[in-house]
N, C-alpha and C positions, 0 to 999 in steps of 0.2 A: 391590563393589569391581571396578574395571575390570581388564581383562586385563593392561595395562601395570603398574598399581599392584600387582597380585598378584605379577607377576614380580619387581618391585623388592623387595617384602616377602620373597619366597622367597629371593632372592639375599642380602639382608642377614641373614636368619635363618641361612642356611647358612654365611655368612662368619663369623658369631659362633660357631657351633657347631664349625666345623672349623679355626678359627684356631690353637688349641693344637697340632693335628695338623700343620699346615703348619709351624709354628715348630719342632716336634720334628724333622720331616723335614729342615729346613734345617740344624739342628745335626748331625744324623746324616750328612747329605751332606758337610758341612764336615769332620767327623771322618774319614769314609771317604776324602775327598780328601787329607787330611794323611797318613793311613795309606798310601795308594797312592803319593804323591809321595816320602815318606820311604823306602818299600820299594824304589822304583826307584833311589834314590840308594844305599841299602845294598846292593842287588843288584849295581849297577854296581861298587861298591867291592870286593865279593867276586869278581866276574868279573875285575877288573883286578888281583886279588891284592894289595890294599893291606894295610897292617899289620893282622893279625888282631885284635890287642888294641884298636886304634882302631875297627875295624868293629864288634866285639862291644860296645864301650862305646857307640857310636852307636846300635846296635840296642836296648840296654837303656834308653838315654835316651828313645828314640822310644816304646818300650812304656810307660815311665813317663808320658810326656806324654799318650799316648792314654788311659791310665787316669785321669789327672787331668781331661782334657777331656770324658770320657764322663759323661753325666748319670745313667746307671744301669748295672747289670750287663749288660743286654742290649746296650747300645751298646759297652760295654767289650769284650765277647766278639766282637761283630761287627767292631769295628775291629782287634782282634788277629788275627782270621781273615783279614781283608782284607790286613793287613800281611804275615802269614806267606805267604799264597798268592802275592801279588805279588813278595815277596822271593824265593821259590823260583823263580818264573818268570824274574826278571831276574838271578838269580845265574848263569844259564847263557847269557845273551844279552849281546852286546857293547853297551855304552852308545852313545848317539848320537854322542858325542864320542870321539876316540881316548883311550886310557887316560891318557897324560900330561896331557892337558887336563882329563879327568874328575877327576883328582886334586884340582884346584883347586875344582871343584864340590863334591866330597865335603868338603874342608876347610871351605868356607864353610858348608855344611849342618851339619857337626859343631860348628863354633864357634857357630852360631846356637842350638844346644841347651844351651850351657853357661851 
């Protein structure tokens, strides 16, 4: 077997072997992205002192969504930890938009989960 042919064979073999791992990582990354983005919105809502009941309802719906999207317990726990950590950080940090404008962002995000 020539050197080039051996490299192609090796690449194809590795691609087939690691494809499930790459796919799982893509799902995990998407889940973490959803957790992060949702936590930023929830944290901004807490910072802006929006209606506590609406914020808590949003958080509960996000957590439920993360549970449904997770493919196993590991992903579920990882997504919830990411959500909680980012939520804690963004609850004490002003959102990029002023609070009156951020209220619209929160409302859109809240409605998208209903």
